[in-house]
N, C-alpha and C positions, 0 to 999 in steps of 0.2 A: 589650362592643362593638370588633369589631374600628378601623384605622384607615380614613383614601377613601379613600387613596389613586387609585386607577381613581374614584369620581367624581373626584375634585380634578380629577384629568387634565382630563375632559372641561373639569370645569368654568375652569380656565385655558383651556384650548382656546381658550377663550370671549373672555378677555378679555382673551387675544392678539390676538382677531380687533376686539376693539374701539379700539383701543389703538393699532393698521394710520392712526385716524381721530384715537382723542383721543389727545395729546400731553402728558401730564409728569403726565396727572391719576387715580393708578389710583386711590386713597381714594373717590375721587368715584363710577368704575370699580366698584369692587370695592363700593360700596353698591348700586349699582347692579341688576346682577344676584347678592345676598341678594334687594335686597328682588323681583327676579323666582323666586325657588327656594321664594320662602316663598308666593306668590300674592296680596303686598301689590299696591300700589299708585305710587304716586312723583313725588312735585312738584320738577321743579326749578325753584328762581325765583335769576336773578343779571342779570346788567348786560347789554345782547349783544353778542351778539360773540364771548363766550369759548365757544362753543360746544356749547349747553347744548341746540338743538334737531340738528344735530350732530352727539351721544352719545345721542337716543335711537332714531334713528334706526339709527349705526350698531350699538344692539341687537338690534333687528328685525334688519337685514339680514346680523345670523350666527346668530341662531333659523330654524329652517324657522318652517313658515308664514307668514297674510298678517295684512300691515300695512296701518295702513288714518291717513288724516292726515286731523284736523279743523281748519281755521286760523278761529280760532277771535272773529266780530269780530261785532263788535253785532247782524248779519245776520241769519247765526248764530238757525235755529228745531230747536226740540227735537226733529221730524221729520226731519234733517240727521245726525241723532244718535242715533235707537232707530232711526225706517226708522218706516214710514206704512200704514194700510187704502186702497184705492181701489175701486173696480168696471171689472171687467174686461167692456170695449164688447161685447167681438166673445160668452166667455157668458156676462156680466148676471151673475156672481161676482167677492166682498170676492178683493181677492189682497190678499199681504201685500210688500210691497217694505224690503229690508234701505238702512238707515242703516250710517252712518259708522261704527258699533262692532264692527259684528258681522264680527272679523276678532279675532287675538291678539294684534296694538300694536296701541294705538291709540295716535295722541300728537296731543294735544286741545295746540299752539300757543298762546300768550301764550291763556293757561284764561281771565286775566279781564277780558279786551275783552269777551266774549260777557260777552249779559243773565243777571241770573240766572232766568229763568225756565227754555234755553239750559244752563244751568250745574245748575237740578234735575235736569234728565234725566238727569244720570249717572249721581248717586246709590244708584239702583235696581238699577241696572248696574253700579259699581263693587260692588257690597255683597254681592250676593246672582248675578251676572255670570249674567245677564236682562231684559227687557224686556216689560211687561205695555203693552197696546195693545188697545182696543180692545175688554175682559175676557175677551183670548186672550195665553197668556206663549210666549215668544219665549227659547227658550235659548242661549244665548251660543256659540260654541268656543273650547276647554280646547289650552291656555291659554288665559287671556282676564291680557292688565297692562295698565294706561293711567297712560303716561308723558305728566304736564303740565307745562310750561317756563311763565314768568313772569317781568316783565320789574318787578323791585320796586319804581325808583326814574320812573320816569315815567307817571304813576298820573290822567293828564289823557284821560278815555274809555274810563277798566275798573271792574271792577267790585268791591266790595271780595266777593272766600268767606266762607259763612254758616263757621261756628264746626262744622257738623254733615259738611260739605263740608271739607273740612281735614278733619276728625276722619275721613274714610274712607281722605281718605293714610297708604299703611305710613309714610310717610319724608318729612319733608322736608328738603335740597341743599341748596347749595353751592357753580357746582366753583368760582371765586374765577381772577382773575388768572394765565397762566403766568406760570412764570419766567423766567430771564432769557437761561440755555443752553437753557429749552423753547423759547418761540423763538425762537430761534434758527434750531431745528431744523426749526419747525413754517413755518421762513421757507426752510432746503436740505428742505421735504420738497411744498415747494403749488409747485416747481417739476415733481415728477413722483405730485406730490396723490393721493391716491386714495379717489376717497369711496364714501362709504355701500351705494352701491346696488351700490358694485362687489367689496364684501364677497361669499365667500360660505360658507352657511351652515354648521358646526359640530355643532350640536344642532338633533334637530326633535323637535319640538312632544309625541312620545312619549317624546321622554329626558328633555325639560323637567322632564315629569307622574310621570315613575318620578325624578328628584332628585328632586319638589316628595314625594315620600314618605317615602325618607333623610332627605331634610330632618328630618320631625315627626318619626322615630323616634332622631331622637340623643333624647343623654342631658339634662335636666337635673333636678338632686339638689332632695330639696325644701328644706332651706337657699337655695337659688335659688337659688329662687319665693318660698320669703319673701321675701328684698333685690328679686324684683319690686315683684314688691306693697309692699314700705318701702318703696323710691323714691318708686311711683306714689302709697303716702298722700302720704307725706311733702307733698305736693302743696298734697296740698288740705287745710296743715295749720299753711302761715306767712301771715305777715299776706302779702307782696311777692305774694302773688300771688295776686286772686279767685278764676280759674276753675279749677280743681286739673285731669290726667286721670282723663277716665273707664277700666269696668271693660278699657272697649274696648283702652286701652290698653296697657291687661297684655299683652295678647294679644298685640296687636303686634310687642312687647321680650321679651315668648314668646318667642314666634313665629321674631324678628329674630336672638337674641341664636343659637336654634337653628343658623334658615341658615348665621350668622356662623362657627362653630362647624365650622361641613362644610363648609367656605370653609376655612377652617385648615389644617382635614384631619384634624381633631380627628371624631369620636365621643364629646364627651359637651360640657359649658357648663364654664367659666373664668368668677368672677368680671372680668375682664377682655375680655369679648365680654358680658354685659347693660351693662360702661361706657363702652364701645364706642360700643355702638348706643343704648346713652337722648340720646343731643339730639337723632341724628337722629330716632329714631321720635318721642320726648319734649314740645320744646321747640316744633313748633307745634299742639298740644292747648292751652297754655298759656293764658291770660287776665292780667297782669301789670293792679297796681294801682299807678294814680301815684309810688308809696314803691317799688314791685317797678320802677320804668325808668328811676324816677332809679342805683338803688344797685345793680343786677343790671345795669340794659338792656334785656334782651330774653330769648327763651325757655329760648333756647339757654345763656346764664351763667345762669336760675336753674333750667338745668336742672345744674350744674356743682356750682354750691352747692347743689340739694341733695346730688350725690351726692358732695362732700366733709364733710358733717353728719352722713352717712347709715354705721353700719358694716357692714364687707364683710367679709361669712361667709369663715371659711379654714374653706377642700377641706381 
């Protein structure tokens, strides 16, 4: 397969556009773009003020298409997300009023503050790209991507995201605090700050769908497919993990590795692509035992340990 210079030009333009707003967080930007290339959804978990919402808004503004935003407070109803059927008093006919989900990029800000009932309304649309209301099915626009944020520190008034919903997110990432030099750059930029709404689209919806199709065509050898399965199987066998990764996680890691290979300008996957993506894709799908929490700390630590134990195939 030919190298992917032309695809990379478009991807590089998108990353450069987002970095006009997000300073010094190239890896986080690349991960969000990688998730978009797979057609997956992403959960950004970090403390307030590090740019979670700005990152999501910057990506949406840099892509053509409709942007929807929901501040996920406890009073958000499922119908606010999916829409509802009402009677037109003039005609007497039932009419469907679309909810916030009918867009290309949906920002679910502070998702863990919404009630479990509202959180569950996201399940069908995240998995199948459609909503079912009163016996009718309504297909969402394509591309469709959910970018959710949550604060892991302040838990008062929040609801834990169920494992079934966590499994629908392709990746979970943290942005982290900026370095000293990057924070100085942020201060300097603040004098002539660029808002996400000021960004011009560099990719259309059709171009995004084209890139997704090409990412799906990236080659992944049988040895590397087996490596992905071996990593996932290992999460089900070690004594420090109570709940391992499901086959949905295997598929997610496979797709993310191919998309990241394309982002790097290759037409084929190498082991480093899989190792790069594994912590982002697998860690939030695990439940650790008490022993695991004391020995590896969290899901990311468990995945890193497993990668050190599973042999890497030689290509």
